[in-house]
PASEBA-1860 file (N, C-alpha, C; in nm, 3 decimals):
! residues 200
1> MQGFPLRA> 13.317/7.532/10.086/13.270/7.598/10.205/13.365/7.567/10.319 ~ 13.413/7.668/10.381/13.503/7.648/10.494/13.452/7.728/10.612 ~ 13.499/7.692/10.730/13.459/7.763/10.850/13.376/7.674/10.940 ~ 13.304/7.737/11.031/13.223/7.663/11.126/13.106/7.596/11.054 ~ 13.057/7.483/11.107/12.940/7.418/11.046/12.821/7.513/11.045 ~ 12.735/7.495/10.947/12.615/7.578/10.936/12.523/7.557/11.055 ~ 12.465/7.665/11.103/12.360/7.657/11.204/12.226/7.655/11.131 ~ 12.124/7.602/11.195/11.991/7.594/11.135/11.946/7.732/11.089
9> GEPRGIPL> 11.899/7.743/10.967/11.848/7.868/10.914/11.952/7.968/10.870 ~ 12.077/7.934/10.883/12.183/8.028/10.845/12.180/8.054/10.694 ~ 12.184/8.181/10.652/12.170/8.213/10.510/12.299/8.199/10.430 ~ 12.352/8.079/10.425/12.466/8.052/10.339/12.466/7.904/10.304 ~ 12.546/7.869/10.208/12.557/7.731/10.163/12.665/7.723/10.057 ~ 12.685/7.605/10.000/12.781/7.593/9.891/12.733/7.685/9.779 ~ 12.818/7.775/9.729/12.774/7.868/9.625/12.710/7.796/9.507 ~ 12.602/7.855/9.455/12.527/7.792/9.347/12.609/7.777/9.219
17> EERLLPER> 12.710/7.861/9.201/12.793/7.848/9.080/12.888/7.728/9.088 ~ 12.904/7.670/9.207/12.987/7.551/9.222/12.907/7.429/9.178 ~ 12.961/7.353/9.084/12.893/7.231/9.039/12.935/7.117/9.129 ~ 12.838/7.045/9.181/12.864/6.938/9.276/12.874/6.803/9.204 ~ 12.935/6.707/9.271/12.953/6.573/9.215/12.822/6.513/9.163 ~ 12.711/6.515/9.239/12.589/6.455/9.186/12.538/6.524/9.059 ~ 12.563/6.654/9.045/12.523/6.723/8.922/12.602/6.669/8.803 ~ 12.730/6.652/8.822/12.815/6.600/8.714/12.779/6.455/8.681
25> LAQLGYST> 12.755/6.375/8.784/12.721/6.235/8.761/12.585/6.222/8.692 ~ 12.489/6.306/8.728/12.359/6.304/8.661/12.374/6.333/8.513 ~ 12.462/6.426/8.478/12.487/6.457/8.337/12.546/6.338/8.262 ~ 12.616/6.252/8.335/12.676/6.132/8.274/12.580/6.014/8.273 ~ 12.456/6.035/8.318/12.356/5.929/8.313/12.334/5.853/8.442 ~ 12.400/5.892/8.548/12.382/5.824/8.676/12.246/5.859/8.737 ~ 12.190/5.764/8.808/12.077/5.789/8.894/12.135/5.830/9.030 ~ 12.106/5.950/9.076/12.172/6.006/9.195/12.072/6.022/9.309
33> HLVGKWHV> 12.109/5.974/9.427/12.019/5.978/9.542/12.097/6.010/9.668 ~ 12.035/6.086/9.756/12.092/6.118/9.887/11.996/6.071/9.994 ~ 12.050/5.997/10.091/11.973/5.954/10.207/12.046/6.006/10.331 ~ 11.974/6.079/10.416/12.033/6.129/10.540/12.066/6.276/10.535 ~ 12.180/6.310/10.594/12.217/6.450/10.618/12.264/6.523/10.492 ~ 12.216/6.647/10.478/12.261/6.738/10.373/12.360/6.838/10.434 ~ 12.317/6.928/10.516/12.398/7.018/10.599/12.499/7.104/10.524 ~ 12.467/7.143/10.401/12.554/7.236/10.329/12.472/7.352/10.270
41> GAHRVDYT> 12.360/7.383/10.335/12.281/7.498/10.295/12.142/7.459/10.248 ~ 12.040/7.523/10.306/11.902/7.498/10.265/11.814/7.620/10.295 ~ 11.875/7.737/10.302/11.797/7.856/10.337/11.708/7.902/10.223 ~ 11.738/7.860/10.102/11.653/7.883/9.984/11.642/7.751/9.910 ~ 11.531/7.733/9.839/11.505/7.606/9.772/11.616/7.569/9.672 ~ 11.680/7.668/9.611/11.788/7.640/9.515/11.908/7.570/9.579 ~ 11.918/7.577/9.711/12.031/7.516/9.781/12.002/7.373/9.829 ~ 11.881/7.326/9.813/11.843/7.194/9.865/11.894/7.082/9.773
49> PTRRGFAS> 11.902/6.959/9.824/11.966/6.850/9.751/11.910/6.823/9.612 ~ 11.776/6.826/9.597/11.720/6.794/9.466/11.738/6.906/9.364 ~ 11.789/7.020/9.408/11.825/7.128/9.316/11.976/7.132/9.294 ~ 12.049/7.041/9.360/12.195/7.039/9.349/12.245/6.907/9.292 ~ 12.159/6.838/9.216/12.204/6.721/9.143/12.148/6.588/9.186 ~ 12.081/6.583/9.300/12.023/6.457/9.344/11.882/6.442/9.289 ~ 11.852/6.327/9.229/11.718/6.300/9.179/11.620/6.282/9.294 ~ 11.670/6.234/9.407/11.584/6.220/9.524/11.665/6.244/9.650
57> HFGYWNGY> 11.594/6.285/9.754/11.655/6.301/9.886/11.552/6.262/9.991 ~ 11.592/6.175/10.082/11.514/6.145/10.201/11.606/6.165/10.319 ~ 11.578/6.268/10.399/11.666/6.296/10.510/11.642/6.436/10.564 ~ 11.748/6.493/10.618/11.736/6.622/10.686/11.835/6.722/10.629 ~ 11.798/6.850/10.636/11.877/6.956/10.574/11.981/7.016/10.667 ~ 11.961/7.005/10.797/12.051/7.066/10.894/12.150/6.964/10.949 ~ 12.220/7.000/11.056/12.328/6.916/11.108/12.285/6.792/11.181 ~ 12.165/6.792/11.240/12.118/6.677/11.315/11.970/6.694/11.345
65> IGYFDHNI> 11.906/6.584/11.379/11.765/6.583/11.417/11.748/6.482/11.532 ~ 11.634/6.490/11.601/11.602/6.388/11.700/11.579/6.255/11.629 ~ 11.623/6.148/11.690/11.611/6.016/11.628/11.467/5.971/11.611 ~ 11.377/6.013/11.699/11.238/5.970/11.692/11.143/6.080/11.646 ~ 11.163/6.205/11.692/11.071/6.313/11.653/11.116/6.385/11.526 ~ 11.241/6.365/11.486/11.298/6.423/11.364/11.297/6.575/11.364 ~ 11.300/6.633/11.483/11.303/6.779/11.497/11.446/6.829/11.504 ~ 11.468/6.945/11.445/11.591/7.020/11.468/11.563/7.109/11.588
73> QQGEFRGL> 11.656/7.115/11.681/11.647/7.207/11.794/11.784/7.268/11.808 ~ 11.799/7.386/11.751/11.928/7.454/11.754/11.902/7.603/11.772 ~ 11.937/7.653/11.889/11.910/7.793/11.917/11.762/7.822/11.907 ~ 11.727/7.926/11.833/11.586/7.963/11.818/11.513/7.883/11.711 ~ 11.584/7.797/11.640/11.522/7.718/11.534/11.479/7.584/11.589 ~ 11.347/7.557/11.576/11.291/7.431/11.622/11.184/7.388/11.523 ~ 11.178/7.258/11.497/11.072/7.207/11.412/11.116/7.086/11.332 ~ 11.022/7.029/11.263/11.045/6.908/11.184/11.146/6.934/11.073
81> DLHRDLNS> 11.246/6.850/11.064/11.347/6.861/10.958/11.372/6.723/10.897 ~ 11.265/6.658/10.854/11.276/6.533/10.780/11.198/6.553/10.651 ~ 11.265/6.532/10.540/11.206/6.566/10.410/11.221/6.451/10.311 ~ 11.120/6.439/10.228/11.131/6.358/10.107/11.129/6.460/9.995 ~ 11.243/6.477/9.932/11.263/6.583/9.835/11.234/6.718/9.903 ~ 11.133/6.792/9.860/11.105/6.922/9.920/10.992/6.918/10.023 ~ 10.935/6.801/10.046/10.819/6.790/10.135/10.858/6.734/10.272 ~ 10.804/6.796/10.378/10.822/6.743/10.513/10.746/6.612/10.526
89> TPEDRGQY> 10.795/6.523/10.614/10.733/6.392/10.629/10.693/6.366/10.775 ~ 10.589/6.434/10.824/10.547/6.411/10.962/10.496/6.269/10.986 ~ 10.454/6.200/10.881/10.403/6.064/10.896/10.510/5.965/10.944 ~ 10.636/6.002/10.934/10.745/5.914/10.979/10.785/5.936/11.124 ~ 10.722/6.032/11.193/10.755/6.057/11.334/10.736/5.929/11.415 ~ 10.822/5.912/11.514/10.813/5.795/11.600/10.897/5.678/11.552 ~ 10.945/5.684/11.429/11.030/5.578/11.376/11.177/5.619/11.392 ~ 11.259/5.525/11.432/11.400/5.550/11.460/11.472/5.589/11.330
97> ATDLFTRE> 11.538/5.704/11.330/11.597/5.761/11.209/11.696/5.665/11.142 ~ 11.779/5.597/11.219/11.876/5.505/11.160/11.805/5.397/11.079 ~ 11.695/5.345/11.132/11.619/5.243/11.059/11.553/5.300/10.935 ~ 11.496/5.421/10.946/11.433/5.485/10.830/11.533/5.503/10.716 ~ 11.651/5.555/10.748/11.750/5.582/10.644/11.806/5.453/10.585 ~ 11.826/5.353/10.668/11.876/5.225/10.618/11.775/5.163/10.523 ~ 11.647/5.161/10.563/11.543/5.105/10.475/11.536/5.179/10.342 ~ 11.544/5.311/10.349/11.538/5.392/10.226/11.653/5.356/10.133
105> AVDIILSH> 11.774/5.346/10.187/11.890/5.313/10.105/11.876/5.175/10.042 ~ 11.831/5.079/10.120/11.811/4.943/10.067/11.705/4.944/9.959 ~ 11.594/5.016/9.981/11.488/5.024/9.879/11.540/5.085/9.749 ~ 11.621/5.188/9.759/11.677/5.250/9.638/11.763/5.149/9.563 ~ 11.846/5.077/9.633/11.933/4.978/9.569/11.850/4.868/9.504 ~ 11.752/4.814/9.575/11.673/4.703/9.522/11.584/4.742/9.405 ~ 11.537/4.867/9.403/11.448/4.910/9.295/11.521/4.978/9.180 ~ 11.651/4.990/9.190/11.730/5.061/9.089/11.732/4.987/8.956
113> DKSRPLYL> 11.717/5.062/8.847/11.729/5.009/8.711/11.877/4.979/8.685 ~ 11.911/4.852/8.679/12.052/4.812/8.669/12.117/4.848/8.535 ~ 12.038/4.897/8.441/12.097/4.939/8.314/12.161/5.078/8.325 ~ 12.136/5.146/8.436/12.196/5.279/8.461/12.291/5.271/8.579 ~ 12.398/5.350/8.577/12.484/5.354/8.695/12.413/5.426/8.810 ~ 12.448/5.387/8.932/12.385/5.442/9.052/12.488/5.513/9.137 ~ 12.454/5.633/9.182/12.532/5.702/9.284/12.438/5.723/9.402 ~ 12.464/5.652/9.511/12.384/5.662/9.632/12.474/5.711/9.744
121> QVAHLAVH> 12.443/5.828/9.797/12.518/5.885/9.909/12.432/5.870/10.034 ~ 12.483/5.795/10.132/12.412/5.775/10.258/12.491/5.843/10.369 ~ 12.429/5.941/10.432/12.493/6.016/10.542/12.405/6.000/10.665 ~ 12.428/5.891/10.738/12.347/5.857/10.855/12.358/5.961/10.966 ~ 12.251/5.976/11.040/12.252/6.054/11.164/12.339/5.984/11.267 ~ 12.334/5.852/11.269/12.412/5.774/11.365/12.560/5.790/11.335 ~ 12.645/5.797/11.427/12.616/5.793/11.570/12.657/5.928/11.628 ~ 12.563/6.015/11.652/12.584/6.131/11.737/12.450/6.180/11.788
129> SGNDTLQL> 12.453/6.273/11.883/12.330/6.316/11.947/12.235/6.378/11.846 ~ 12.105/6.368/11.878/12.004/6.413/11.786/11.981/6.562/11.780 ~ 12.002/6.634/11.889/11.986/6.779/11.886/12.049/6.841/12.010 ~ 12.039/6.972/12.022/12.104/7.045/12.132/12.058/6.999/12.270 ~ 11.935/6.951/12.282/11.881/6.922/12.415/11.882/6.774/12.451 ~ 11.895/6.686/12.354/11.888/6.542/12.380/12.025/6.478/12.376 ~ 12.043/6.375/12.458/12.161/6.292/12.445/12.139/6.196/12.330 ~ 12.236/6.112/12.306/12.224/6.010/12.203/12.102/5.923/12.232
137> EVPDVDAT> 12.018/5.901/12.133/11.897/5.821/12.151/11.920/5.682/12.095 ~ 11.868/5.583/12.165/11.879/5.444/12.122/11.739/5.391/12.097 ~ 11.726/5.286/12.015/11.593/5.234/11.984/11.518/5.180/12.106 ~ 11.592/5.121/12.202/11.529/5.061/12.318/11.622/5.079/12.438 ~ 11.588/5.172/12.526/11.674/5.204/12.641/11.690/5.084/12.734 ~ 11.580/5.015/12.765/11.588/4.901/12.857/11.677/4.790/12.801 ~ 11.660/4.759/12.673/11.743/4.655/12.611/11.890/4.696/12.611 ~ 11.916/4.824/12.588/12.054/4.874/12.591/12.114/4.860/12.730
145> ERRFSYIT> 12.037/4.895/12.832/12.085/4.883/12.970/12.119/4.738/13.004 ~ 12.035/4.644/12.961/12.062/4.502/12.989/12.182/4.451/12.911 ~ 12.183/4.479/12.782/12.288/4.424/12.695/12.427/4.478/12.730 ~ 12.434/4.604/12.767/12.564/4.667/12.792/12.582/4.706/12.938 ~ 12.527/4.628/13.028/12.535/4.659/13.171/12.679/4.661/13.223 ~ 12.769/4.593/13.155/12.910/4.591/13.197/12.980/4.724/13.171 ~ 12.921/4.811/13.091/12.978/4.944/13.064/12.929/5.038/13.173 ~ 13.021/5.086/13.255/12.980/5.165/13.372/12.941/5.308/13.338
153> NPRRRLFA> 13.002/5.367/13.237/12.971/5.505/13.199/12.839/5.506/13.121 ~ 12.734/5.573/13.171/12.604/5.569/13.103/12.607/5.627/12.962 ~ 12.689/5.727/12.936/12.697/5.784/12.800/12.761/5.684/12.704 ~ 12.862/5.614/12.750/12.925/5.512/12.664/12.829/5.395/12.641 ~ 12.748/5.365/12.741/12.650/5.258/12.727/12.549/5.295/12.617 ~ 12.504/5.422/12.616/12.413/5.467/12.510/12.480/5.458/12.373 ~ 12.606/5.498/12.366/12.678/5.491/12.239/12.684/5.347/12.190 ~ 12.714/5.254/12.279/12.719/5.113/12.242/12.583/5.065/12.193
161> GSERRGFL> 12.476/5.111/12.257/12.342/5.071/12.218/12.297/5.129/12.086 ~ 12.357/5.237/12.045/12.318/5.298/11.917/12.378/5.225/11.799 ~ 12.482/5.147/11.822/12.547/5.071/11.714/12.510/4.925/11.732 ~ 12.402/4.883/11.668/12.345/4.752/11.694/12.391/4.642/11.602 ~ 12.428/4.673/11.481/12.449/4.567/11.383/12.588/4.562/11.323 ~ 12.681/4.635/11.377/12.813/4.640/11.316/12.821/4.755/11.217 ~ 12.940/4.781/11.169/12.956/4.897/11.084/13.080/4.883/10.997 ~ 13.084/4.962/10.894/13.204/4.981/10.815/13.240/5.127/10.829
169> LRLSSTSN> 13.358/5.154/10.880/13.405/5.290/10.901/13.511/5.318/10.797 ~ 13.485/5.414/10.709/13.583/5.451/10.609/13.645/5.582/10.651 ~ 13.775/5.584/10.658/13.846/5.703/10.701/13.905/5.772/10.579 ~ 13.862/5.895/10.556/13.915/5.973/10.444/13.998/6.086/10.501 ~ 14.123/6.092/10.462/14.208/6.198/10.515/14.331/6.213/10.427 ~ 14.417/6.304/10.466/14.541/6.322/10.392/14.634/6.205/10.421 ~ 14.734/6.187/10.337/14.823/6.072/10.351/14.907/6.076/10.478 ~ 14.921/6.191/10.541/15.001/6.202/10.663/14.920/6.176/10.790
177> APKVSKER> 14.791/6.149/10.775/14.707/6.129/10.892/14.735/5.994/10.957 ~ 14.709/5.983/11.088/14.730/5.854/11.155/14.634/5.749/11.102 ~ 14.677/5.626/11.102/14.596/5.514/11.057/14.528/5.448/11.176 ~ 14.420/5.375/11.147/14.352/5.297/11.250/14.436/5.176/11.282 ~ 14.445/5.141/11.408/14.519/5.020/11.446/14.432/4.936/11.537 ~ 14.456/4.806/11.537/14.381/4.714/11.622/14.398/4.752/11.769 ~ 14.516/4.805/11.805/14.540/4.843/11.943/14.446/4.956/11.988 ~ 14.407/5.043/11.895/14.317/5.154/11.931/14.173/5.107/11.948
185> LPRMQGQI> 14.142/4.991/11.892/14.006/4.936/11.899/14.013/4.796/11.961 ~ 14.052/4.784/12.088/14.084/4.654/12.145/13.966/4.557/12.152 ~ 13.842/4.606/12.162/13.728/4.515/12.174/13.662/4.485/12.040 ~ 13.715/4.542/11.933/13.654/4.524/11.803/13.679/4.383/11.751 ~ 13.573/4.322/11.698/13.587/4.195/11.629/13.567/4.226/11.482 ~ 13.664/4.204/11.401/13.653/4.235/11.259/13.789/4.251/11.197 ~ 13.793/4.323/11.087/13.915/4.339/11.010/13.957/4.484/11.004 ~ 14.088/4.508/11.004/14.143/4.641/10.983/14.200/4.645/10.842
193> YDSAAHSR> 14.159/4.743/10.765/14.213/4.763/10.631/14.298/4.889/10.633 ~ 14.360/4.924/10.522/14.447/5.041/10.519/14.375/5.167/10.564 ~ 14.252/5.187/10.517/14.182/5.309/10.554/14.040/5.282/10.602 ~ 14.014/5.161/10.647/13.879/5.129/10.693/13.884/5.025/10.803 ~ 13.783/5.026/10.886/13.769/4.923/10.989/13.630/4.865/10.977 ~ 13.620/4.734/10.981/13.491/4.668/10.973/13.467/4.594/11.103 ~ 13.352/4.617/11.163/13.317/4.550/11.288/13.194/4.464/11.266 ~ 13.187/4.353/11.338/13.069/4.266/11.327/12.984/4.278/11.451
END
């Protein structure tokens, strides 16, 4: 699929005749799971993750959702876009999406039958805005304001507050792409690898 990212409700997706990696891995005996963003077509049930090779999916079908209400708000499309497989999950409203997805991924790993290979794809909502009308949401605005008061730009302060526990950033690109350097991340505490940066 090439071109502009899909808009909510747009009637296209990865063509059904294209076999996806999770479909192939499932045929090889892998337990396949997706947590987080799908965003490659969901206008018909055949295009959803559990019909494209994933044994389970907990997350959203469109490009983004609100961190707490889990709503998609894009143009004329509005409503809950948090699903467990094919079912909406309104019972999870009010819980911070990053925490929900992290817990789900950890639960999958801990409950996995170790006699089978596991393919777990985690596509977090973090870190970008939740929908067309909201800025980046943080778990606790007051705590973010106190902790990052030295950051004068309020949008950058929110960004800092959304990344609470450190991260591993893996950069996938062509061999001619620029590499990450410590100079580009002057405040980072951690290690720089050939194609990844780890922050604590």
